[in-house]
VONU-906522 format. One record per residue (C-alpha): residue number from 1; x, y, z. Coordinates in Angstrom, 1 decimal, padded with zeros to 4 digits, m for minus. Layout:
BEGIN
[NUM,[X,Y,Z]]
...
END
This chain:
BEGIN
[1,[011.6,m016.6,001.2]]
[2,[013.7,m019.0,m000.7]]
[3,[012.2,m021.9,m002.8]]
[4,[011.8,m025.5,m001.4]]
[5,[011.8,m028.9,m002.9]]
[6,[008.1,m030.0,m002.7]]
[7,[008.9,m033.8,m002.6]]
[8,[011.3,m033.7,000.4]]
[9,[009.3,m031.3,002.6]]
[10,[005.9,m033.1,001.9]]
[11,[007.4,m036.5,003.2]]
[12,[007.0,m035.1,006.8]]
[13,[003.6,m035.6,008.1]]
[14,[003.8,m034.1,011.5]]
[15,[002.7,m030.4,011.6]]
[16,[005.3,m029.2,014.0]]
[17,[008.2,m031.0,012.3]]
[18,[007.0,m029.9,009.0]]
[19,[007.0,m026.3,009.9]]
[20,[010.4,m026.5,011.4]]
[21,[011.6,m028.1,008.2]]
[22,[009.9,m025.8,005.8]]
[23,[011.1,m022.5,007.6]]
[24,[014.7,m023.8,007.5]]
[25,[014.5,m024.9,003.8]]
[26,[012.8,m021.4,002.8]]
[27,[014.7,m019.2,005.1]]
[28,[011.4,m017.9,006.0]]
[29,[011.1,m016.2,009.4]]
[30,[007.6,m014.9,009.3]]
[31,[005.2,m016.2,012.0]]
[32,[002.6,m017.9,009.5]]
[33,[002.1,m021.6,010.5]]
[34,[001.2,m024.2,007.8]]
[35,[m001.6,m026.4,009.0]]
[36,[m002.1,m030.0,008.9]]
[37,[m004.8,m030.0,006.1]]
[38,[m002.4,m027.8,003.9]]
[39,[000.4,m030.4,004.5]]
[40,[m001.8,m033.2,003.5]]
[41,[m002.9,m031.2,000.3]]
[42,[000.7,m030.8,m000.6]]
[43,[001.5,m034.5,m000.1]]
[44,[m001.5,m035.5,m002.2]]
[45,[m000.4,m033.4,m005.2]]
[46,[003.3,m034.3,m004.9]]
[47,[002.3,m038.1,m004.8]]
[48,[m000.1,m037.5,m007.7]]
[49,[002.7,m035.8,m009.8]]
[50,[005.1,m038.6,m008.9]]
[51,[002.6,m040.9,m010.4]]
[52,[003.2,m038.9,m013.7]]
[53,[006.7,m039.5,m013.5]]
[54,[007.7,m036.1,m012.2]]
[55,[011.1,m036.7,m010.5]]
[56,[012.3,m035.3,m007.0]]
[57,[014.5,m032.9,m008.9]]
[58,[011.4,m031.6,m011.0]]
[59,[009.8,m030.6,m007.6]]
[60,[012.7,m028.3,m006.9]]
[61,[012.3,m024.6,m006.9]]
[62,[008.7,m024.0,m005.7]]
[63,[007.8,m021.1,m003.4]]
[64,[005.2,m022.4,m000.8]]
[65,[002.9,m020.0,000.7]]
[66,[004.5,m016.9,m000.7]]
[67,[003.0,m013.4,000.5]]
[68,[003.9,m010.3,m001.6]]
[69,[005.3,m007.8,001.0]]
[70,[003.1,m004.7,001.8]]
[71,[000.3,m006.1,m000.4]]
[72,[m000.6,m009.2,001.5]]
[73,[m001.4,m011.3,m001.6]]
[74,[m000.6,m015.0,m001.0]]
[75,[000.0,m017.8,m003.5]]
[76,[000.0,m021.6,m002.5]]
[77,[002.8,m022.6,m004.9]]
[78,[004.8,m020.6,m007.3]]
[79,[007.7,m021.6,m009.6]]
[80,[009.3,m019.1,m012.0]]
[81,[011.7,m019.5,m014.8]]
[82,[013.0,m017.1,m017.5]]
[83,[010.1,m017.8,m019.5]]
[84,[007.4,m019.2,m017.3]]
[85,[005.5,m018.6,m014.1]]
[86,[003.6,m021.7,m012.8]]
[87,[001.0,m021.1,m010.1]]
[88,[m000.9,m024.0,m008.5]]
[89,[m003.5,m023.2,m005.8]]
[90,[m004.6,m026.2,m003.4]]
[91,[m008.0,m026.7,m002.0]]
[92,[m008.5,m029.7,000.4]]
[93,[m012.2,m029.8,m000.7]]
[94,[m014.5,m028.4,m003.2]]
[95,[m015.2,m024.5,m002.7]]
[96,[m017.0,m024.0,m006.1]]
[97,[m015.9,m023.1,m009.5]]
[98,[m016.9,m019.4,m009.0]]
[99,[m014.5,m019.0,m006.0]]
[100,[m011.8,m020.9,m007.8]]
[101,[m012.3,m018.6,m010.9]]
[102,[m012.2,m015.4,m008.9]]
[103,[m008.9,m016.4,m007.1]]
[104,[m007.0,m017.4,m010.3]]
[105,[m007.9,m014.2,m012.0]]
[106,[m006.8,m012.1,m009.0]]
[107,[m003.5,m014.2,m009.0]]
[108,[m003.2,m013.4,m012.7]]
[109,[m003.4,m009.7,m012.1]]
[110,[m000.4,m009.8,m009.8]]
[111,[001.6,m012.4,m011.7]]
[112,[001.3,m010.6,m015.1]]
[113,[003.7,m008.0,m014.0]]
[114,[006.4,m010.6,m013.9]]
[115,[006.5,m010.6,m017.6]]
[116,[006.4,m014.5,m018.0]]
[117,[004.0,m016.8,m019.7]]
[118,[001.5,m017.7,m017.0]]
[119,[000.3,m021.4,m016.3]]
[120,[m002.3,m021.3,m013.6]]
[121,[m004.1,m024.3,m011.9]]
[122,[m006.1,m025.2,m009.0]]
[123,[m006.2,m028.7,m007.6]]
[124,[m009.1,m030.0,m005.2]]
[125,[m006.8,m032.7,m003.4]]
[126,[m009.7,m034.7,m001.9]]
[127,[m010.9,m035.6,m005.4]]
[128,[m007.9,m034.6,m007.5]]
[129,[m010.3,m032.4,m009.7]]
[130,[m008.1,m029.9,m011.6]]
[131,[m008.9,m026.6,m013.3]]
[132,[m006.8,m024.2,m015.2]]
[133,[m007.2,m020.5,m016.2]]
[134,[m007.5,m020.1,m019.9]]
[135,[m005.8,m017.4,m021.9]]
[136,[m009.0,m015.4,m022.2]]
[137,[m009.3,m015.7,m018.4]]
[138,[m012.1,m018.4,m018.2]]
[139,[m012.1,m021.6,m015.9]]
[140,[m011.6,m024.8,m017.7]]
[141,[m011.2,m028.5,m016.6]]
[142,[m007.8,m029.8,m016.4]]
[143,[m006.1,m032.9,m015.0]]
[144,[m003.0,m033.9,m013.3]]
[145,[m001.1,m034.9,m016.5]]
[146,[m001.5,m031.4,m017.7]]
[147,[m000.1,m030.0,m014.4]]
[148,[002.9,m032.4,m014.7]]
[149,[003.5,m031.3,m018.2]]
[150,[003.7,m027.8,m016.8]]
[151,[006.1,m028.7,m014.1]]
[152,[008.4,m030.3,m016.6]]
[153,[008.6,m027.0,m018.5]]
[154,[009.9,m025.3,m015.4]]
[155,[012.9,m027.3,m014.7]]
[156,[015.2,m024.3,m015.0]]
[157,[013.7,m022.5,m012.0]]
[158,[014.6,m019.2,m010.3]]
[159,[016.3,m020.0,m006.9]]
[160,[016.7,m016.5,m005.4]]
[161,[014.8,m014.6,m002.9]]
[162,[011.3,m014.1,m004.6]]
[163,[010.9,m010.6,m003.2]]
[164,[013.4,m009.5,m005.9]]
[165,[010.8,m010.2,m008.5]]
[166,[007.9,m008.4,m007.0]]
[167,[007.7,m004.7,m006.9]]
[168,[004.9,m003.4,m004.5]]
[169,[004.9,m000.2,m006.3]]
[170,[003.3,m002.0,m009.2]]
[171,[000.3,m002.9,m007.0]]
[172,[m000.1,m000.1,m004.6]]
[173,[m001.4,002.7,m006.7]]
[174,[m002.4,006.3,m005.9]]
[175,[m005.7,007.2,m007.8]]
[176,[m004.3,010.8,m008.3]]
[177,[m001.0,009.5,m009.7]]
[178,[m002.4,006.5,m011.6]]
[179,[m005.8,007.5,m012.7]]
[180,[m006.0,005.0,m015.6]]
[181,[m005.1,002.1,m013.4]]
[182,[m007.7,003.2,m010.9]]
[183,[m010.3,003.6,m013.6]]
[184,[m009.5,000.1,m015.0]]
[185,[m009.6,m001.5,m011.7]]
[186,[m005.9,m002.6,m011.7]]
[187,[m005.5,m002.7,m008.0]]
[188,[m006.9,m004.8,m005.2]]
[189,[m007.8,m003.7,m001.5]]
[190,[m006.1,m005.5,001.4]]
[191,[m008.1,m007.7,003.6]]
[192,[m008.5,m004.8,006.1]]
[193,[m009.6,m002.5,003.5]]
[194,[m012.0,m004.9,002.0]]
[195,[m013.5,m005.5,005.4]]
[196,[m014.1,m001.8,006.1]]
[197,[m015.6,m001.5,002.6]]
[198,[m018.0,m004.4,003.1]]
[199,[m019.1,m003.2,006.6]]
[200,[m019.6,000.4,005.5]]
[201,[m021.6,m000.4,002.4]]
[202,[m023.9,m002.7,004.4]]
[203,[m024.4,000.1,007.0]]
[204,[m025.1,002.5,004.2]]
[205,[m027.7,000.2,002.6]]
[206,[m029.6,m000.1,005.9]]
[207,[m029.6,003.8,006.2]]
[208,[m032.5,005.8,004.7]]
[209,[m031.5,009.1,006.2]]
[210,[m028.6,011.4,007.2]]
[211,[m025.5,009.3,008.4]]
[212,[m021.9,010.0,009.4]]
[213,[m019.0,007.6,008.9]]
[214,[m015.5,007.9,010.1]]
[215,[m012.4,005.9,008.7]]
[216,[m009.2,006.5,010.6]]
[217,[m005.6,005.2,010.6]]
[218,[m001.9,005.9,010.6]]
[219,[m000.2,007.2,007.4]]
[220,[000.4,004.4,004.8]]
[221,[m002.6,002.3,005.9]]
[222,[m004.5,002.8,002.6]]
[223,[m007.3,005.4,003.6]]
[224,[m007.1,007.4,000.3]]
[225,[m007.4,004.4,m002.0]]
[226,[m010.4,003.1,000.1]]
[227,[m012.2,006.5,m000.1]]
[228,[m011.8,006.7,m003.8]]
[229,[m012.9,002.9,m004.2]]
[230,[m015.9,003.7,m002.1]]
[231,[m016.6,006.8,m004.1]]
[232,[m016.4,004.9,m007.4]]
[233,[m018.8,002.1,m006.0]]
[234,[m021.3,004.7,m004.4]]
[235,[m021.4,006.8,m007.8]]
[236,[m023.3,003.8,m009.1]]
[237,[m026.2,004.5,m006.6]]
[238,[m026.2,008.2,m006.7]]
[239,[m024.4,011.6,m007.0]]
[240,[m021.0,011.5,m005.2]]
[241,[m018.6,014.2,m004.1]]
[242,[m015.1,014.0,m003.0]]
[243,[m013.6,017.0,m001.2]]
[244,[m009.9,017.8,m001.8]]
[245,[m007.4,020.0,000.2]]
[246,[m006.4,021.7,m003.0]]
[247,[m007.8,022.3,m006.4]]
[248,[m008.5,018.9,m008.2]]
[249,[m005.3,017.8,m010.2]]
[250,[m005.5,016.5,m013.6]]
[251,[m005.5,012.9,m012.6]]
[252,[m008.5,013.6,m010.5]]
[253,[m010.5,015.5,m013.2]]
[254,[m009.8,012.6,m015.7]]
[255,[m011.5,010.2,m013.1]]
[256,[m014.4,012.6,m012.7]]
[257,[m014.8,012.8,m016.5]]
[258,[m014.7,009.0,m016.9]]
[259,[m017.1,008.2,m013.9]]
[260,[m020.6,009.4,m014.2]]
[261,[m021.9,011.0,m010.9]]
[262,[m018.6,011.5,m009.3]]
[263,[m017.3,015.0,m008.7]]
[264,[m014.3,016.6,m006.8]]
[265,[m014.2,019.9,m005.2]]
[266,[m011.7,021.9,m003.2]]
[267,[m012.5,022.4,000.4]]
[268,[m011.8,026.1,000.0]]
[269,[m014.4,026.3,m002.8]]
[270,[m017.3,025.1,m000.6]]
[271,[m019.0,028.5,000.5]]
[272,[m022.3,027.2,001.7]]
[273,[m024.3,024.0,002.6]]
[274,[m026.5,024.6,m000.4]]
[275,[m023.6,024.4,m002.6]]
[276,[m023.3,020.7,m002.0]]
[277,[m027.0,020.1,m001.6]]
[278,[m027.3,017.9,m004.9]]
[279,[m025.2,015.0,m003.5]]
[280,[m026.2,011.7,m002.0]]
[281,[m022.7,010.9,m000.9]]
[282,[m020.0,013.2,000.3]]
[283,[m016.5,011.9,001.0]]
[284,[m013.9,013.9,002.9]]
[285,[m010.5,012.5,002.5]]
[286,[m007.6,014.1,004.7]]
[287,[m010.4,015.7,006.9]]
[288,[m008.0,017.3,009.1]]
[289,[m007.1,019.9,006.3]]
[290,[m010.5,021.5,006.6]]
[291,[m011.4,024.3,009.0]]
[292,[m014.5,024.7,011.3]]
[293,[m016.3,026.7,008.6]]
[294,[m016.0,023.8,005.9]]
[295,[m016.8,021.3,008.6]]
[296,[m020.1,023.1,009.5]]
[297,[m021.1,023.4,005.8]]
[298,[m020.6,019.7,005.1]]
[299,[m022.4,018.5,008.2]]
[300,[m025.3,020.9,008.0]]
[301,[m025.7,019.8,004.4]]
[302,[m025.8,016.2,005.4]]
[303,[m028.4,016.8,008.1]]
[304,[m030.5,019.1,006.0]]
[305,[m030.4,017.1,002.7]]
[306,[m030.2,013.6,004.4]]
[307,[m026.8,012.8,002.8]]
[308,[m024.3,010.0,003.7]]
[309,[m021.1,011.6,004.8]]
[310,[m017.7,009.7,005.2]]
[311,[m014.7,011.3,006.7]]
[312,[m011.0,010.0,006.8]]
[313,[m008.5,011.1,009.2]]
[314,[m005.0,010.5,010.5]]
[315,[m004.5,012.2,013.8]]
[316,[m000.7,012.7,013.1]]
[317,[m001.7,014.7,010.0]]
[318,[m002.6,017.8,012.1]]
[319,[000.6,019.6,011.2]]
[320,[000.2,023.2,012.2]]
[321,[m001.0,024.8,015.4]]
[322,[m004.3,026.0,013.8]]
[323,[m005.1,022.6,012.6]]
[324,[m004.6,020.9,016.0]]
[325,[m006.6,023.8,017.6]]
[326,[m009.6,022.9,015.2]]
[327,[m009.8,019.5,016.7]]
[328,[m011.7,018.2,013.4]]
[329,[m011.3,014.6,014.5]]
[330,[m013.1,015.3,017.9]]
[331,[m015.8,017.3,016.0]]
[332,[m016.3,014.1,013.9]]
[333,[m016.6,011.9,016.7]]
[334,[m019.3,014.3,018.4]]
[335,[m021.6,013.9,015.5]]
[336,[m023.2,010.5,016.7]]
[337,[m021.5,008.4,014.1]]
[338,[m023.4,005.5,012.4]]
[339,[m020.0,003.6,012.0]]
[340,[m016.3,004.1,012.8]]
[341,[m013.6,002.0,011.3]]
[342,[m009.8,001.9,011.8]]
[343,[m007.2,000.8,009.3]]
[344,[m004.1,m000.2,011.3]]
[345,[m002.0,m002.3,008.8]]
[346,[000.7,m000.2,007.0]]
[347,[000.5,m001.2,003.3]]
[348,[002.3,001.4,001.3]]
[349,[005.5,001.8,003.2]]
[350,[008.5,m000.2,002.2]]
[351,[009.8,m002.1,005.3]]
[352,[013.5,m001.0,004.5]]
[353,[012.5,002.6,004.3]]
[354,[010.1,002.3,007.4]]
[355,[012.9,000.8,009.4]]
[356,[015.2,003.7,008.3]]
[357,[012.4,006.2,009.2]]
[358,[012.3,004.6,012.8]]
[359,[016.0,004.8,013.2]]
[360,[016.0,008.3,012.0]]
[361,[013.5,009.3,014.6]]
[362,[015.5,007.5,017.2]]
[363,[019.0,006.3,016.7]]
[364,[018.9,003.7,019.5]]
[365,[015.6,002.3,018.2]]
[366,[015.6,m001.6,018.2]]
[367,[014.1,m003.0,015.1]]
[368,[013.1,m006.6,014.4]]
[369,[015.2,m006.8,011.2]]
[370,[018.5,m005.2,009.9]]
[371,[018.9,m003.8,006.5]]
[372,[021.9,m002.5,004.5]]
[373,[019.6,000.5,003.5]]
[374,[020.7,000.0,m000.3]]
[375,[017.7,002.2,m001.2]]
[376,[018.6,005.1,000.9]]
[377,[021.2,007.9,m000.2]]
[378,[022.5,010.3,002.3]]
[379,[024.2,013.5,000.9]]
[380,[025.7,016.6,002.4]]
[381,[025.8,020.2,001.2]]
[382,[027.7,023.0,002.8]]
[383,[025.4,025.7,001.4]]
[384,[022.3,026.3,m000.4]]
[385,[024.0,026.3,m003.9]]
[386,[025.5,022.8,m003.2]]
[387,[022.1,021.5,m002.0]]
[388,[020.6,022.9,m005.1]]
[389,[022.9,020.9,m007.4]]
[390,[022.5,017.7,m005.4]]
[391,[018.7,018.0,m005.4]]
[392,[018.7,018.8,m009.2]]
[393,[021.0,015.7,m009.7]]
[394,[018.3,013.5,m008.1]]
[395,[015.4,015.3,m009.9]]
[396,[017.1,014.5,m013.2]]
[397,[017.3,010.8,m012.2]]
[398,[013.5,010.8,m011.7]]
[399,[013.2,011.7,m008.0]]
[400,[010.4,013.9,m006.8]]
[401,[011.6,016.8,m004.5]]
[402,[009.1,017.4,m001.7]]
[403,[010.0,020.8,m000.5]]
[404,[008.7,021.7,003.0]]
[405,[008.1,025.5,003.4]]
[406,[011.2,026.7,004.9]]
[407,[011.6,030.6,004.6]]
[408,[010.2,033.4,002.8]]
[409,[013.0,033.4,000.0]]
[410,[013.1,029.8,m000.8]]
[411,[016.3,029.0,m002.8]]
[412,[014.7,025.6,m004.1]]
[413,[011.5,026.9,m005.3]]
[414,[012.4,026.4,m009.0]]
[415,[013.1,022.6,m008.3]]
[416,[009.7,021.7,m006.8]]
[417,[006.4,021.0,m008.7]]
[418,[004.0,022.3,m006.0]]
[419,[004.9,019.1,m003.9]]
[420,[004.3,021.0,m000.6]]
[421,[002.6,019.1,002.4]]
[422,[m001.0,020.1,001.4]]
[423,[m000.3,018.7,m002.2]]
[424,[001.1,015.2,m001.1]]
[425,[m001.6,013.8,001.1]]
[426,[m002.8,010.6,000.0]]
[427,[m000.2,010.4,m002.7]]
[428,[002.9,008.2,m003.2]]
[429,[006.1,008.3,m005.3]]
[430,[008.6,005.7,m006.2]]
[431,[011.6,007.9,m005.3]]
[432,[011.8,011.0,m003.3]]
[433,[014.5,013.6,m002.3]]
[434,[014.1,015.5,000.9]]
[435,[016.0,018.2,002.6]]
[436,[017.1,018.4,006.3]]
[437,[018.9,021.3,007.9]]
[438,[019.7,022.8,011.3]]
[439,[016.0,022.8,012.1]]
[440,[016.7,019.2,013.1]]
[441,[019.2,017.9,016.0]]
[442,[019.5,014.9,018.0]]
[443,[019.3,015.1,021.7]]
[444,[021.3,013.2,024.3]]
[445,[018.9,010.1,024.1]]
[446,[019.3,009.9,020.3]]
[447,[015.9,011.3,019.5]]
[448,[015.4,013.5,016.5]]
[449,[014.1,016.9,017.7]]
[450,[012.7,019.8,015.6]]
[451,[013.1,023.6,016.1]]
[452,[009.9,025.5,015.1]]
[453,[011.3,027.9,012.6]]
[454,[010.7,030.2,010.9]]
[455,[007.0,030.3,011.9]]
[456,[006.1,028.4,015.2]]
[457,[002.5,027.8,013.9]]
[458,[004.1,026.1,010.7]]
[459,[006.9,023.9,012.1]]
[460,[009.2,022.8,009.3]]
[461,[010.0,019.4,011.2]]
[462,[006.2,018.6,011.3]]
[463,[006.0,018.8,007.7]]
[464,[009.0,016.6,007.2]]
[465,[007.4,013.3,008.2]]
[466,[004.3,013.2,006.0]]
[467,[006.8,013.7,003.2]]
[468,[009.1,010.9,004.0]]
[469,[006.2,008.4,004.4]]
[470,[005.2,009.2,000.7]]
[471,[008.0,006.9,m000.5]]
[472,[007.6,003.5,m002.1]]
[473,[011.1,002.6,m003.1]]
[474,[014.0,005.1,m002.9]]
[475,[014.9,007.9,m000.6]]
[476,[017.7,010.5,m000.9]]
[477,[018.4,012.9,002.0]]
[478,[020.3,016.0,001.4]]
[479,[021.5,017.4,004.8]]
[480,[022.3,021.1,004.5]]
[481,[025.0,022.7,006.7]]
[482,[024.3,020.6,009.7]]
[483,[027.4,018.3,010.5]]
[484,[026.2,017.0,013.7]]
[485,[022.9,015.9,012.2]]
[486,[025.0,014.2,009.4]]
[487,[026.9,012.3,012.0]]
[488,[023.7,011.0,013.6]]
[489,[022.1,010.0,010.2]]
[490,[025.3,008.2,009.1]]
[491,[025.4,006.2,012.2]]
[492,[022.2,004.4,011.0]]
[493,[024.1,003.3,008.0]]
[494,[027.3,002.3,009.9]]
END
């Protein structure tokens, strides 16, 4: 999205023509449509500013209806300079000061990361009542003169594409990787996550006995953050347990130490139903990681001790033959669930990276947008030693090396930090370097195929995709001694 001149676009009062004009001016090709009441509110504000001697030139440089990619947070009006960020929210009628304050505080959380001095207002356009957010986060009355003064301060506005100013990685936190942000509540749930949370908590409040719930969705839809947020909330009502595929990390232990009534335990450490009898709520993230014995211990405990149990699954996360044969998702659905909820909107995955992955899977895949893939680096190594040096180069630049289990004698073991597939579930990394070798090849139709080696029950290619979807911003591929594979991958960049 590019900025528009508010005065010029607000002169058009027809809804269809306004949308044509606004999309052209903003180079905004998303499908959202601006409704007539929003157009009228914009016109009222602009006319009021003109009454305060705000010129047409002063209304240049406003982003109208901007939505942060991946996060889904929308702002009515934004104007950014080297020093200031001006945010004006428009309400066609009074919605109450409590709602206005909540919105401005939420906006402040996102805008603070721009590093500018914030000026934040709400205008109720049917009465021209104005409010501002004070420096200490309280709602104060304002007027159109104060807003006009703020507009004048922002004459030297940024005119580039606003996505460049917002890094989604600053908002999409991983509790395990960002425990302090999680504890301080420096995150927000997407509308879909918030809806599931509200519905699930309502159902729990109506339950006075054993209850099973299921949250499911594809990778990158925010299941793990939702599970942890639910656990934080439920810990205020009773003892709460989150199960982990591996031993709890230092980040999780710091969360447990800081939140009363919230504990973590490895699935492998659950040896009986009695062991988890003292909990009111048991939450199982990445539930496909557990075997039938752990599943039985957890469900028997829930039924015996009248616990609430919440499972989270991603059907594509069954990576090995034993995990597929366990059919944990089928077992969950056979429990007589009190509630089942799907998260379908991908939040975490950068659209550029997502498009690259789609093309990587199928070279002939048609995608809606084209990218130059400036955040993707493709490298080639003729042998293990060369690959080792290239991976080390990226590690020194801050990339995480996610190393799928390849062979008994792993030449890259000294470069990893336990980032195998069981350790990366539910975690995200800004920059990732990954390895591809002759376990991969493209077929005649351009589909990426995987050879199950060295162990057919643990196919290396199956483990590759969960790793590559952990990425927020930058991907480096190291292709090892596979020239035909390199040819296919480089065709994506051509």
